[in-house]
N, C-alpha and C positions, 0 to 999 in steps of 0.2 A: 282752472282745466279743470274740465271731465273725469274722473278715474273709470275707467269700467271693470267690475269684478272680473278677477279672471277664472274664477268658478263659477260657472254655469249647473254642474249637476246639483239637482239636494240630495237630502238623505235617502229619501225612500227611492230614487232613480241609483244609489250606489247600491244599496241593499237587495234592488231589482236583479241585479247584474251578480252582486254575489251569490244569490240565490241559482243563480243560475248555474253556476261553475261546483256547489254541495254535492249535487250529484255525482260529478268526475270526482271529487274527491273523498267523497266515500266509496266509490268504487277503487281507489288505487289499495284497500286494501286484501285485496282480490291479486294484486302481482305477485307473483312467484318468489321474486329477489328484489332485495331493497336498490338496488339500480335500477331496477325497472319503475320501482315504485316511485326512485327520487327523482328518473329523469321524466316519467308524467307527471310527478307535482310542479315539476320545474315550468313545464309547457303550457300547463293552468294556470300559475300565477303570472307569467308572463303575459297570455293572451290575456286575462283578466286585469292587468294592469294596462296596457294598452287597451284595454275598452274604458278603461276609468280615463286616462290620458285623455283620447278623443270627445266621449263624452264631454270632460269638462273643459279643455279651451272651445272646442267649436264641433261642424258638420265635419267630416273628411272629402272634401271635393271628387267629382266623379273621376278626375284626372288628376293623379295623388304627383303628374312630374308636373304638373302648368304651375308657372309662379304668376303671381297677381301686382304686378307694380303699381300699385295707385299712384306715386306721384312717382313716374318714370322721368330720368335725368334729360332725356331728349326724346325729341318725337319718334317715333317707330317707322314713322313713310320719309324720314332724314337723312337716320342713320346716326353714327355717335359724331360729335361735333370736330372742327378741324382743330389739329392739333398745329 
């Protein structure tokens, strides 16, 4: 059985994503309160985490709601099996 590696992102890809967020992290020093700093910090890291996860797993489809079923239980034209 062939097992595909889960991680498809290289170190260079990760560093490029992190570098994009570096300036945003540096700009946090200008925040007037710790609450503003913390709130912006969390947004930056969540965005970076989402980008890393998506890049690691696969490309995001155009329609995020569309499901792909490679092995359907029944033919869509006939509907579900009778009980």
